[in-house]
N, C-alpha and C positions, 0 to 999 in steps of 0.2 A: 321229711314229709311222712305223715303216718301212713301205714300200709292199709290198702283197701281190704275189707273182709272178703272171704271166699264167696263166689257167686252162689254156691250151693247153700250156704248159710243164709244168704239174703232171700232166696226163693223158697225156702222151706215153709210149707204150709200155705203157699199162695196158689190161686187158681191159674190155669194155663195162660190166660190173657195177661194177667198181672206179671206172671213170670216172664213173658215175652218182652213186656215194657221194661222190666227191671234189667233184663239182659242187654237190651239196646242201650239203655242209659249207662249201665256198667261198662259196656264196650267203649262208649264215648268217653267216659271218665278215664279208662285205661289208656286210650289213645292220647287224650289230653295230658295225662300224667307223663307219658313217654316224651311227648313233644316238649313239655315244660322242663323235663329233666335234661334233655339234650340242650335246650336253650340256656338253662342254668349253667351247665358245664361250659358252654361257649362264653357266657358272660363272666364266669369266674376266671377263665383263662385270660380274657381281655383285661380284666381287673388286675390280675397278677402281673401282666405285661406292663400295664400303665403304672402300677405301683413301682415296678422295677425301674422304669424310665424316670419316674419322678423322684423316688427315694433311694435308688440304687447307688452303687459306687459310680464315680465319675466316668470310668471307662465303660460302664454298662449303660449309663444314661445317654451317651452320645450315639448309641447304636440305634439304627432304625428298627421299628417293630418287625418281628420275624417274617411276616408274610411279605412285606415290602422288600426286606433284605433278600429273601429267597427269589423273588421276582427279578430283582436287580442282578443277582448272581446268575440266574438262568439267561437273562438277556445278554450279559457280558460273555457268557460261555458260548453262545450261538453267534457272536459277532465274527465277521470275516476280518482278515487283516486290514482290508481296505476300509471297512467301517471303523475299526479301532483307530486307524491313522486319521480318519476324518473327524472322529470324536475328539482325539487329542489336539488336532489342529484347531477345531472350534473352541476348545477350552483355552488354548493359548491365545487365540484372537480376542476372546472375552477378557482375559487377564490384561492384555495389552491395552484394550479399549478402556478398561477401568483405570489403569495406571495413567493413561493419557488424560482422562477426564479429571483425575485427582490433581494432575500437574497444572491444569488450567485454573484451579481454585485459588482465590486470593489467600496469601499467607500473612498471618499476623504474628509477629514475634513479640513475646512478652517476657521480659526479665523482671524478676522480683528483687528489689533492693531494699535492705533494711536501713533504718536511720543509724548513724554512727554510734549513738548511745546504746543501741540494742545489738551491737556486734560482739558482745562478750557474754560468757556464761553467767547466769544469775547465781549459781552455786559456788563455782570455783574461781570465777573472774577471768578465766582463760579466754583468749581470742578465738572466735569462730574461724574455721577454715572453709574454703569453698567445697560444696558438696554437690555431686552430680555434674561436675564439670565435663562438658562434651556430650552429655546425654540430651537427647531431643525427644520430646513427647509430642506426638501429633494427635490433634483432636479435630474432628469434623463436626461442625454445628450446622444443622439444617434449619433454615429460616424460610417458612412457607410464604 
């Protein structure tokens, strides 16, 4: 942002009434400039934090923004042992409830079989062997 000229340069050769008006307007501009400068610094810091979360390394992206992280750290530091135990117990109950809800979902097992003509390699003619035997992939589909 360009620097405002000195007030003495602006009021040189003006009558006292005009000088007073220029000084009031000049003070208002200075105050606005300070406010906008502080606001700009805040927005640049937020922008840097959001860029880090969006484009940063994976370990950096998963971290909460610094203000929330600090608030969470302070809250945990002031917890009593009883509150910590209650929080851990509530977390365990939520996990058990989620696990129980998943167990109630219908299970659809799907095995993919190839026709016998496609069970050999197109390049070398060797037989295919089972791949991923014993591996289970779970997928939950939500149908509203």
